[in-house]
C-alpha positions as a printed Julia matrix, in Angstrom:
92×3 Matrix{Float64}:
  -8.7   -20.47   -8.59
 -10.18  -22.74   -5.99
 -12.49  -21.49   -3.24
  -9.77  -21.6    -0.54
  -7.38  -19.67   -2.82
 -10.0   -17.04   -3.54
 -10.74  -16.67    0.19
  -7.02  -16.29    0.99
  -6.58  -13.58   -1.65
  -9.69  -11.77   -0.38
  -8.37  -12.03    3.2
  -5.0   -10.53    2.22
  -6.64   -7.68    0.26
  -8.95   -6.82    3.19
  -5.96   -6.87    5.56
  -3.94   -4.6     3.24
  -6.78   -2.09    3.09
  -7.19   -2.15    6.84
  -3.48   -1.66    7.36
  -3.43    1.21    4.88
  -6.19    3.13    6.73
  -4.47    2.39   10.02
  -1.3     3.93    8.6
  -3.3     7.03    7.58
  -4.68    7.34   11.13
  -1.23    7.07   12.66
   0.05    9.68   10.16
  -2.71   12.16   11.14
  -2.11   11.63   14.88
   1.66   12.08   14.6
   1.23   15.14   12.36
  -1.18   16.69   14.87
   1.22   16.06   17.77
   4.24   17.41   15.95
   2.3    20.46   14.73
   1.15   21.08   18.34
   4.76   20.89   19.54
   5.78   23.29   16.77
   2.99   25.7    17.7
   3.82   25.55   21.4
   7.52   26.17   20.9
   7.26   29.49   19.11
   6.1    28.66   15.58
   9.36   29.5    13.84
  10.59   27.32   11.03
   7.87   24.8    10.13
   9.94   21.63   10.69
   6.87   19.27   10.63
   6.93   19.72    6.82
   9.77   17.2     6.67
   7.6    14.68    8.49
   4.76   15.36    6.14
   7.04   14.92    3.14
   8.54   11.62    4.32
   5.27   10.14    5.52
   3.61   11.35    2.32
   6.04    9.37    0.18
   5.53    6.27    2.37
   1.76    6.71    2.11
   1.92    7.02   -1.68
   3.81    3.77   -2.04
   1.5     2.06    0.44
  -1.52    3.28   -1.5
  -0.07    2.02   -4.8
   0.59   -1.42   -3.33
  -2.85   -1.58   -1.73
  -5.07   -0.08   -4.46
  -2.86    0.07   -7.54
  -2.53   -2.37  -10.46
  -0.12   -4.58   -8.56
  -2.71   -5.34   -5.92
  -4.91   -7.47   -8.21
  -4.48  -11.24   -8.07
  -2.67  -12.87  -10.93
  -5.08  -14.81  -13.17
  -4.56  -18.34  -14.23
  -4.68  -17.19  -17.88
  -1.8   -14.81  -17.22
   0.29  -17.58  -15.64
  -0.45  -19.9   -18.59
   0.58  -17.15  -21.05
   3.9   -16.64  -19.24
   4.61  -20.39  -19.15
   4.01  -20.51  -22.94
   6.39  -17.56  -23.45
   9.04  -19.42  -21.51
   8.5   -22.49  -23.71
   7.02  -24.71  -21.09
   3.55  -25.33  -22.36
   1.45  -26.15  -25.42
   1.79  -23.78  -28.32
   5.35  -22.81  -27.47
């Protein structure tokens, strides 16, 4: 990869991490507000659990896309191997 390509990949990865942590902050704030509303309205059925469940699933998928195996850049070797598999390069 060339220097500009490496810098672009690095920029995207930094932005993805920043966006992930921003999402976590928003989740915590919304959870705190909803839990406060729940507590102030009589503390019956704990309805914020549905918010926790839904946001938890979204957070899991966001974490996987940010930090998981799919977040790594694709190497030139991997691309070359795939081209050879498809019959488009030397050694096919």
